[in-house]
VMD Tcl script that draws the C-alpha trace (Angstrom):
set ca {
  {41.49 278.54 -21.40}
  {39.25 280.63 -23.65}
  {40.35 283.57 -25.77}
  {38.34 285.86 -23.48}
  {40.29 284.58 -20.45}
  {43.61 285.17 -22.19}
  {42.63 288.73 -23.16}
  {41.31 289.44 -19.65}
  {44.52 288.19 -17.98}
  {46.76 290.07 -20.41}
  {44.79 293.28 -19.89}
  {44.87 292.82 -16.10}
  {48.63 292.23 -16.11}
  {49.21 295.26 -18.32}
  {46.94 297.58 -16.34}
  {48.21 296.31 -12.97}
  {51.79 297.32 -13.73}
  {50.67 300.60 -15.27}
  {48.56 301.39 -12.20}
  {51.44 300.45 -9.88}
  {53.70 302.85 -11.75}
  {51.19 305.68 -11.25}
  {49.43 305.13 -7.93}
  {49.72 301.49 -6.75}
  {46.94 298.96 -6.26}
  {47.66 296.65 -9.19}
  {47.07 293.55 -7.05}
  {43.33 294.25 -7.13}
  {43.35 293.84 -10.91}
  {45.45 290.66 -11.17}
  {43.70 288.94 -8.26}
  {40.28 289.98 -9.53}
  {40.89 288.82 -13.11}
  {42.03 285.38 -11.99}
  {39.11 284.83 -9.64}
  {36.67 285.92 -12.36}
  {37.92 283.15 -14.70}
  {37.55 280.56 -11.95}
  {41.03 280.35 -10.39}
  {40.66 279.38 -6.68}
  {41.31 282.36 -4.38}
  {44.45 280.98 -2.72}
  {45.98 280.15 -6.12}
  {44.92 283.56 -7.48}
  {46.54 285.31 -4.53}
  {49.76 283.31 -4.83}
  {49.97 283.78 -8.60}
  {49.36 287.49 -8.23}
  {52.40 287.68 -5.94}
  {54.52 286.01 -8.63}
  {53.32 288.37 -11.36}
  {54.01 291.46 -9.20}
  {57.57 290.42 -8.29}
  {59.40 291.78 -11.40}
  {57.86 295.21 -10.80}
  {59.15 295.24 -7.23}
  {62.65 294.42 -8.46}
  {62.76 297.16 -11.10}
  {61.38 299.70 -8.61}
  {64.11 298.81 -6.13}
  {66.80 299.06 -8.81}
  {65.58 302.54 -9.69}
  {66.32 303.55 -6.07}
  {69.72 301.83 -5.91}
  {71.67 304.91 -4.76}
  {69.20 305.68 -1.96}
  {69.14 302.06 -0.78}
  {72.94 301.94 -0.70}
  {73.02 304.94 1.67}
  {70.78 303.13 4.18}
  {71.98 299.60 3.42}
  {72.75 298.57 7.02}
  {69.32 299.55 8.33}
  {67.64 298.25 5.16}
  {69.16 294.82 5.86}
  {67.99 294.93 9.49}
  {64.44 295.89 8.52}
  {64.61 293.43 5.64}
  {65.55 290.54 7.95}
  {62.55 291.24 10.19}
  {60.34 291.49 7.11}
  {61.55 288.18 5.64}
  {60.49 286.39 8.83}
  {57.12 288.16 8.78}
  {56.57 287.50 5.08}
  {57.42 283.82 5.58}
  {54.91 283.58 8.44}
  {52.20 285.22 6.33}
  {52.79 283.00 3.31}
  {52.83 279.82 5.40}
  {49.61 280.91 7.11}
  {47.96 281.27 3.70}
  {49.04 277.76 2.68}
  {47.62 276.36 5.92}
  {44.13 277.58 4.99}
  {41.63 275.82 2.75}
  {40.10 277.64 -0.21}
  {36.64 277.80 1.44}
  {38.15 279.32 4.59}
  {40.21 281.83 2.63}
  {37.18 282.69 0.50}
  {35.34 283.73 3.69}
  {38.24 286.01 4.66}
  {38.79 287.53 1.18}
  {35.93 290.10 1.18}
  {37.10 291.51 4.50}
  {40.68 291.67 3.24}
  {39.51 293.37 0.05}
  {37.35 295.98 1.75}
  {40.11 296.68 4.28}
  {42.74 297.01 1.57}
  {40.43 299.25 -0.48}
  {39.87 301.54 2.52}
  {43.63 301.59 3.14}
  {44.29 302.44 -0.51}
  {41.66 305.21 -0.44}
  {43.34 306.68 2.66}
  {46.77 306.43 1.05}
  {47.27 310.16 0.32}
  {46.70 310.94 4.00}
  {48.93 308.09 5.21}
  {51.81 308.84 2.87}
  {54.58 310.66 4.76}
  {55.90 313.93 3.41}
  {59.41 315.10 4.21}
  {59.78 314.05 7.82}
  {62.80 314.86 9.91}
  {64.98 313.95 11.57}
  {65.92 310.62 10.05}
  {66.55 308.17 12.90}
  {66.98 304.40 13.31}
  {63.80 302.38 13.68}
  {63.17 301.33 17.28}
  {61.66 298.10 18.67}
  {58.04 299.29 18.32}
  {58.64 300.31 14.71}
  {60.32 296.99 13.94}
  {57.36 295.13 15.43}
  {54.94 297.20 13.33}
  {57.00 296.38 10.25}
  {56.95 292.69 11.21}
  {53.13 292.77 11.33}
  {53.05 294.59 7.98}
  {55.29 291.90 6.48}
  {52.96 289.16 7.75}
  {50.09 290.87 5.95}
  {52.24 291.27 2.83}
  {53.12 287.58 2.73}
  {49.51 286.60 3.37}
  {47.67 288.91 0.96}
  {49.69 291.93 -0.17}
  {47.14 294.44 -1.50}
  {47.92 297.78 0.14}
  {51.19 296.53 1.65}
  {53.21 299.40 0.18}
  {50.93 302.04 1.70}
  {51.08 300.32 5.08}
  {54.85 300.12 4.91}
  {55.30 303.77 3.97}
  {53.10 304.77 6.90}
  {55.10 302.60 9.33}
  {58.46 303.82 8.04}
  {57.35 307.44 8.06}
  {56.16 307.31 11.67}
  {58.85 305.02 13.13}
  {61.88 306.15 11.13}
  {61.24 309.52 9.47}
  {63.38 311.11 6.79}
  {63.00 312.20 3.20}
  {60.08 310.63 1.29}
  {62.26 309.21 -1.49}
  {64.55 307.48 1.00}
  {61.51 305.97 2.70}
  {60.10 304.88 -0.65}
  {63.45 303.32 -1.57}
  {63.44 301.39 1.71}
  {59.86 300.28 1.06}
  {60.74 299.02 -2.44}
  {63.80 297.11 -1.19}
  {61.84 295.42 1.61}
  {58.95 294.66 -0.77}
  {61.34 292.65 -2.95}
  {62.35 290.52 0.05}
  {58.78 289.92 1.24}
  {57.61 289.08 -2.28}
  {60.60 286.79 -2.88}
  {60.10 284.69 0.25}
  {56.33 284.51 -0.34}
  {56.93 283.46 -3.93}
  {59.31 280.67 -2.85}
  {56.71 279.38 -0.38}
  {53.93 279.48 -2.96}
  {56.01 277.82 -5.68}
  {57.20 275.06 -3.35}
  {53.62 274.62 -2.12}
  {52.39 274.11 -5.68}
  {49.75 276.87 -5.52}
  {50.90 278.96 -8.50}
  {48.87 278.87 -11.72}
  {51.69 279.08 -14.24}
  {49.62 279.58 -17.38}
  {47.94 282.78 -16.09}
  {51.32 283.89 -14.74}
  {52.96 283.33 -18.14}
  {50.31 285.56 -19.72}
  {50.46 288.34 -17.14}
  {54.22 288.65 -16.60}
  {55.10 289.88 -20.12}
  {51.94 292.01 -20.11}
  {53.16 293.52 -16.85}
  {56.53 294.34 -18.38}
  {54.79 296.30 -21.13}
  {52.42 297.89 -18.64}
  {55.25 299.10 -16.43}
  {56.82 300.88 -19.39}
  {53.47 302.33 -20.46}
  {52.75 303.43 -16.90}
  {55.61 305.92 -17.02}
  {54.05 307.45 -20.15}
  {50.58 307.42 -18.56}
  {51.86 308.97 -15.33}
  {52.71 312.12 -17.26}
  {49.27 312.37 -18.87}
  {46.63 310.75 -16.64}
  {45.70 312.49 -13.35}
  {46.41 310.28 -10.35}
  {42.90 310.77 -8.97}
  {41.48 309.09 -12.09}
  {43.65 306.01 -11.59}
  {42.99 305.93 -7.84}
  {39.24 306.14 -8.47}
  {39.51 303.20 -10.90}
  {41.41 301.06 -8.38}
  {38.99 301.92 -5.55}
  {36.03 301.06 -7.80}
  {37.60 297.68 -8.66}
  {38.27 297.00 -4.97}
  {34.68 297.83 -4.02}
  {33.27 295.70 -6.85}
  {35.43 292.73 -5.86}
  {34.42 293.16 -2.22}
  {30.74 293.22 -3.22}
  {31.27 290.15 -5.44}
  {32.79 288.09 -2.63}
  {30.36 289.30 0.04}
  {27.34 288.41 -2.10}
  {28.79 285.17 -3.45}
}
mol new
graphics top color blue
foreach p $ca { graphics top sphere $p radius 0.5 }
foreach p [lrange $ca 0 end-1] q [lrange $ca 1 end] { graphics top cylinder $p $q radius 0.2 }
display resetview
């Protein structure tokens, strides 16, 4: 691995966590950096899931009190999501790199469009808060399949599903989303590790960078307008989509 590759991966890990702390969309940066240095797309996707996992955990811990209030329903939604995340991760492993490479540009452009629409999909303070019904649980199951398979934009999708199917205060919905994201990421990570598709050297570079980036993201969130960060993430998503479509 060249010095340029090390610097690129460290910067991507740092910026991904910082961007996640401000607006989300860090997966575009970690996945993109690994593919640019020649990591196969399935391995890049799996490794990106591993590098994002610590951030999901710390985000869920920050919402511990809210999660505890809705623990019973969080466990029910979490159980459905674990099954969906497992199905998505196993589907990814069943594909070859050439097949996945053909799907990647469509996933990227779809995730970029979803991220761009995020402010309109994000629920405000919805009421009343009610248990999620069968249709909502099925929608969450589909979201979890996507999260286990690819993951970019999963949080926005989940917030939209929870807001429509469950309702309630935004922070309680966000807490639920963070808790479920940990479960989806954990089961996907176990599948990817056991399947031997994780590039551990890039992961070792990006994980500590991500820890620093998450801390810096809190500082940046107070000083950098969200529209600037969102524009950066959308630009990266469009560039990656163009790269894979043309290649």
